[in-house]
Structure formats: structure tokens, C-alpha cells
N, C-alpha and C positions, 0 to 999 in steps of 0.2 A: 861680131862673133859672139855666140852664146855657149855656155857650158852648163850641163846639168849632170847630176849623179844620183845614185841611190845606193844604199848599203844594205846587204842582206846578211843576217846572222845565220850561218850555216848550221851551227849546233842547235839553235832554238827553232830554226825553220821559219823565222819571221823577219820583217824589216828591222834593222838596227836603228831604232829611233834615238835621236839625241847625240849621235857621233859628231863632234866638232869637225868642221872642214874649213881649210883655208885654201885660197887659190892665188897663185903668184904667176906673173907673166913677164917674160923677158925675151925680146927678140922673137925668134920663130919657135919658142918652146913655152909650154904651159906646165905648171906644177900644181898638183893637188896633194895636200897633206891632210890625212885623216887622223884624228886623235883617238886611236883605238884603245890606248891604255886607259883613258878616262872612261870610255864606254864600259870596258870590262871591270874596272875598279868599282864603278857604281853598282855593278851586279855581283860583286864579291868573287870574281873569277880571275885567276892568275892568267897572264898572257905573256907570250914571248916577244911580241912586237908592240912596244908602247906607242908607236905611230907608223903609219904607212904613207910613204911619199911616192906618188906616181908622176912621172915626167912623160910628157907626150909632145909630139910635133904638131904645130899649127900650120896647116897648109895655107898658102896665099893664093892659090888658084883652085879651080874646081878639080875634083878627083877624076881619074881616067874614065869613070862611068858617066861623067858629065853632071854628077849631082853637086849641089852646093855644099862646100866644105865649111860653111859659116856656123854650123852647130856641132858641138862635141858632147856626146853623152858618155860618161866614164863611170860605169858601175864597179862596185867593190863587193866581192863575196868574201866574208870574213869568218874566221874561227879563232880561238885563242892561240893556236900554234901554226897558223897558215892563212894565206889569203890568195885571191885570184882576181884579175881584172881583165877587161877587154874593151874595145871600142864598141859601144852600143849604138843604137839609132833612135 
């Protein structure tokens, strides 16, 4: 299994370079924690969310469309007072 991500800064309209990310895995779940507070502090911007944790299920079998479920792309769209995520490809 592989996991990738990218973070977009919605207020600046650019990739959010330098956001620390940690990945943890237990059983059938994966967790991604993004250090959003550090990112905004480095830019002198106040933020409501000092970190964003995303928990997702890791499939052990191919998905119904028959595609390999061995790769997970988990993007984060970020602003100082909100965020959004989805399963990318």
C-alpha cells in the first residue's frame, strides 16, 4: 500500500509547501495528521485549526470497480478557518 498527499492553501491559491505530515496505521485504518498551525504560524497568520487529522479506511480487497485499492491519495484544501479533503486518485 502507498499513500500520497498534497496540500493547497485556498487563501493564497498555491500549494502549501512545508506543512508537516505524519502517517499512522493501525489495523484497517490509516491516519494522516497535518501540522497546519506550524504552516500558518510561519506565515504570521492566525488559524482556528492547529492540526488536521484525517482518518480513512484501508481496503483489503479491490474496490467494486475492480481497481487496485493499494494506493491512497488524500489531498487537503486548507484555509486558516476551514479545510476540506477527499479521496483523490
